[in-house]
C-alpha positions in Angstrom: 10.2 -8.9 -14.5 9.6 -6.2 -11.4 9.7 -7.1 -8.3 7.8 -5.3 -5.2 9.1 -6.0 -1.4 6.9 -5.0 1.2 7.9 -4.5 5.0 6.5 -2.6 7.8 3.6 -5.3 9.0 2.5 -6.2 12.2 0.5 -6.4 15.4 -1.1 -3.0 16.7 -3.5 -1.8 19.6 -6.8 0.2 18.6 -5.6 3.8 18.2 -2.2 2.7 17.3 0.2 3.5 14.3 1.9 1.6 11.5 3.8 2.6 8.9 4.4 0.0 5.5 6.9 0.3 2.7 7.2 -1.4 -0.5 10.4 -0.9 -2.5 10.2 -1.9 -6.7 13.2 -3.0 -8.6 13.6 -5.0 -11.5 12.6 -3.6 -15.1 11.2 -0.3 -14.3 11.7 2.3 -16.7 9.0 4.6 -15.9 5.9 3.9 -13.1 2.3 5.0 -13.7 1.0 4.5 -10.2 1.7 2.8 -7.0 -0.9 1.9 -4.2 -1.9 -0.4 -1.5 -4.3 -2.8 -1.4 -5.7 -5.1 1.3 -7.6 -8.2 1.8 -9.5 -9.6 5.1 -10.6 -13.3 5.5 -13.7 -13.6 3.5 -13.3 -10.8 1.8 -12.7 -9.1 -1.7 -9.1 -7.2 -2.4 -9.7 -3.6 -2.0 -8.0 -0.6 -3.0 -6.5 1.1 -0.3 -4.7 4.5 -1.3 -2.8 5.3 -4.9 -0.6 7.6 -5.6 0.3 8.5 -9.1 3.7 9.4 -10.6 2.8 12.2 -13.0 1.8 14.7 -10.8 1.8 12.9 -7.1 -2.0 12.9 -6.7 -3.2 10.5 -4.4 -7.1 8.7 -4.1 -8.3 7.1 -0.6 -10.9 4.5 0.5 -13.2 6.5 2.5 -12.8 4.0 5.0 -9.0 5.1 5.7 -9.3 8.9 4.8 -8.0 11.2 7.2 -6.4 8.0 9.1 -4.0 7.0 6.2 -1.4 8.5 3.9 0.1 7.5 0.8 3.4 8.6 0.0 6.6 7.5 -2.1 10.4 8.2 -2.7 10.7 8.9 -6.6 14.5 8.2 -6.5 14.4 5.0 -4.7 10.8 3.4 -6.4 9.9 3.2 -2.9 5.7 3.9 -1.6 5.1 4.6 1.9 1.6 3.5 3.6 1.8 5.5 7.1 -1.4 4.3 9.0 -2.6 6.2 12.0 -5.8 6.0 14.4 -6.0 2.2 13.3 -8.9 0.0 13.8 -9.6 -3.2 13.8 -11.5 -3.6 10.7 -8.3 -2.5 9.3 -6.9 -6.0 10.3 -6.0 -8.0 6.8 -3.5 -8.5 4.6 -1.9 -5.8 3.2 -0.2 -5.6 -0.4 2.1 -3.4 -2.8 0.5 -3.1 -6.3 2.0 -1.3 -9.1 2.0 -0.5 -12.7 4.8 1.2 -15.2 2.1 2.4 -17.5 -1.9 2.8 -18.1 -2.3 -0.7 -19.9 0.8 -2.2 -18.1 0.0 -5.8 -16.1 -1.1 -5.2 -12.4 2.7 -6.2 -10.1 1.8 -7.4 -6.4 4.5 -7.8 -3.5 4.3 -11.1 -1.3 1.4 -9.1 1.2 2.5 -8.1 4.7 0.0 -8.8 7.7 -1.5 -6.1 9.7 -3.8 -7.1 13.1 -5.5 -4.5 15.2 -6.6 -6.1 18.8 -6.3 -5.1 22.0 
């Protein structure tokens, strides 16, 4: 089994920054991709950012491009999401996601609340 543990959420004012971390542990022989999703009240869960292990390529939702940066520490099986210039519409529960291979099941963290408000 795989466990994903997130940390770093909280309350921040508009324009502020937060850094989320997600540490993966368990039965991990390889990683295909790690990423962050978010779900706001009354909305569907959406992809925020993803990083692929093979070449380190990254993809971002249009709404966060230029403000959020995803990175990964390969040695620690940890993924980070640096969130700058936060907006109230970024308020959501953020979930870490991982797949060990392209056809693997999706593994999810427990979620961490991010609230952007003055």
